[in-house]
C-alpha positions as CSV (number, residue, x, y, z in Angstrom):
1,X,2.6,7.5,-7.5
2,X,3.8,4.8,-5.2
3,X,0.3,3.8,-4.4
4,X,-0.7,3.5,-8.1
5,X,2.4,1.4,-8.9
6,X,1.8,-0.9,-6.0
7,X,-1.9,-1.4,-6.9
8,X,-0.9,-2.2,-10.5
9,X,1.7,-4.7,-9.4
10,X,-0.8,-6.5,-7.1
11,X,-3.9,-6.5,-9.3
12,X,-4.0,-10.2,-9.8
13,X,-3.6,-11.0,-6.1
14,X,-6.1,-8.5,-4.9
15,X,-6.0,-5.0,-3.5
16,X,-6.2,-4.6,0.3
17,X,-5.1,-2.2,2.9
18,X,-1.6,-3.6,3.0
19,X,-1.1,-3.0,-0.7
20,X,-2.3,0.6,-0.4
21,X,-0.3,1.3,2.8
22,X,2.8,-0.2,1.2
23,X,2.4,2.0,-1.8
24,X,2.0,5.1,0.4
25,X,5.1,4.2,2.3
26,X,7.1,3.6,-0.9
27,X,6.0,6.9,-2.3
28,X,6.9,8.8,0.9
29,X,10.3,7.0,1.1
30,X,11.2,7.8,-2.6
31,X,10.2,11.5,-2.1
32,X,12.4,11.7,1.0
33,X,15.3,10.1,-0.7
34,X,15.0,12.4,-3.7
35,X,14.9,15.4,-1.4
36,X,17.9,14.2,0.6
37,X,20.0,13.6,-2.6
38,X,19.0,17.0,-4.0
39,X,20.1,18.7,-0.7
40,X,23.4,16.8,-0.6
41,X,24.2,17.9,-4.2
42,X,23.2,21.5,-3.6
43,X,25.3,22.2,-0.5
44,X,26.8,25.4,-1.9
45,X,23.5,26.6,-3.5
46,X,24.7,26.5,-7.1
47,X,22.0,24.2,-8.4
48,X,18.8,25.8,-9.8
49,X,15.8,25.2,-7.6
50,X,13.0,23.2,-9.3
51,X,10.1,24.0,-6.9
């Protein structure tokens, strides 16, 4: 998803390896942050798992 968003943002300036790589890094960072927050909120195991 991060790759798609980054490509759409940079359509007028051109798509190159930096745009794609930046999108991949953004997607990986957002997934990791989401996982970290979910783990912090679910320390006692009371939240339902959405896997």
